[in-house]
C-alpha positions, 0 to 999 in steps of 0.5 A: 200308651200312645193314645193316652198321650195324644189325648192328653195333648189335645185337652192342653190345647183346648184349654190354651185356646179357651184361655186366649179367648178369654184373655182376647174378649177381657182386652176388648171390653176393658178400654170401653169401660175404662173410657165410660167412667172418666168421660162421665165424670168429666161430664158432670164436672163440666156441668156443675162449673158451667165449662160447657160452651152454651148455645152448642151441642144442645146445651140450654145454659144462657149465653152471657153478654153485654148490653147496652141502651139505646138513646135519643139526642142531637148528632153532629155530623163531622167532616174530617180531613188533613190540614196546614196551618198557614200565616195570615200574612207572611212579610219578608223585612227588606231595607227600602235604602242602602247603607250600613246596617248599625243597629238591630232591636229586635230578638229572634222569635219575638212578637212585634207590633205593627211599626215596632223599631226593627233595625237602623241603616246608617243615616247620615248620608240621608241627612245630608241629602236632606240639608241640601235639599232643604237649602235649594228650596230656600233659595228658590223661595227667595227668588220667588217671593222677589219675583211676586214683588216685582210683579207688583210693582210692575202692575202699578206702573202699568196702571200708571201707563209708565211700562209696556205690557210686555214687561208686566207679562214678563214679571208674571211668568217668571213668578209661575217659574219660581212656582213650579221650581219651588215645588220641585224643590219640595218634593225633593225635600220630602224624597230626602225626609222619606229616605231618612225615615226609610233608614229606620227599618219597622215592623209592617204587620204584627206578628213573630219575627224569625231568625235574623238573616243580616248581622250589624256592619253589613252593608244593605242595598235597596230591596235586597234579595237577602231579607233582614228577617220574616215576619209571620202574623200568627193572630188570627191564623188559617188553616187550609184543608180539602174535602172531596167533592161528594161532601160538598153539597151540604157544606155548600148549602149551609155556608151560601145560606150564611151559617157559621160552620165550626172548625176544629183543629186536633193533633196529628195524633187526633187525640188532642183539640188544638183550637176553635175556629170557623170556616172562612172562605171556599175556592172557586173551583175543584181540583180535576186531579184529586176531586176535591175542594179547597177551604180555609178555616180561620183562627183566633190563635190568641194562646199560640197553639197553632203555628205556621206550616203545621199539619193538623187533623181538621174537623168541620161540623157540617151539620147537626141532626136533632132528636135522634135515635142512636145505638153503639156502632159495636151492636150492629151486625150485618147479613144478607137481608141487610143491617140487624141487632140482637135486641133485648126481648125481655130480661133473659132472651134476644130477638133479631131486629131489622134496622135501617141506619143513617149517619156514623162516627164511628162510636155511635150510629143514627138508627132511622128505623127499627129501634126505640130508646127503651130498647137494649141491644147487645154489644158482645157475645152475638156470635153464639145467638140465634132468634130467641137465644137465652141470655144472661146479661153480665154488665147492663149499661142501665147504670151508666147509660150511652152519652148523647152525641153532643157530649162526645162532640162527634169524635171517633175516639171519644171513650164510650161506658158501654166499652168500658166493660167489654170483656176479652174473648168474646166474638163480634157477630155473625151474618144475619141468616 
């Protein structure tokens, strides 16, 4: 009986052990088969939708890129600086005579012409001084005339040997004395007339008047420390700026040759051109503390766009490179072997092209070697490219080519058609390996 029970228990243990082994094997194999099916399904969906990242993981799908055409044109070289607008002349208008300010004829902020009446000092005391000087002059002129008549009479008597020579000489000396007195009196009259004229204060130059410093009724002293008003000449006007000494050779060479160097004045945001002028003068020494040289540009300023003491961004056209090859600066890449670009090799492949770059304005760059005007270069998507990579051009700029630099006027903020359709999320580029 005990043997039968033992045999039955052994069979139950063997059966339980087999069941546990089957369950364990099923548990081990079930996750692997479950993962394979979703992964295969997601891979097929990604391949159909194009979601697999091209250029990685052995994918043969073409890389989407933006391209632009290389062009040929003129490239202006601009030197930029911060400038200060300065009035060509600034005059502090003061009275040249003392007295009471009785009239003011100008309005604050108005434009006046040279010689225009601005104000008037009480003229009555100066009118009286003029009358007194004129009276003294008339008195001495009468004495002179009498002395001249005596000389004529004495000459006749001396010729008849009726008077002594000394009497004639004394009469002639008296005439000379009166002549000097009359000239002195005439100078006094002229001085009185001048002082009377100075009671009318006139604009010494054409320009714009500022705020009035003195009011009617104030007593004014000659050459008083307080000016009646300040006049600034704004037509033409000057912009002062500095350039570093390493940019001077080209500018000085052209300036000394007599060339007219155009200068543009832009607002503080560097978004709007305010006025155009020409380089007018250069300082005679470099500032040793900053290593810069001072320049002045002259602007007609007929529309009053520039205001004294205004800060502006200055662009000096130093030179213009004629008929050069131009490429978008965004297409340039930099590696251990120098500058390069990804150039289109046919319609669906790219090749690495080593280049030699020249001047740039931030938007376009002069290509001295390595490209031709018929080439197309990649602007965006370069981070996924290699030599010979297959590409898909998503926007070819052949319909809207890059404008020549002459149309951009060298402005770093000019709108370029090649940048208008840049896709978001595309990388700038990798180092040249």
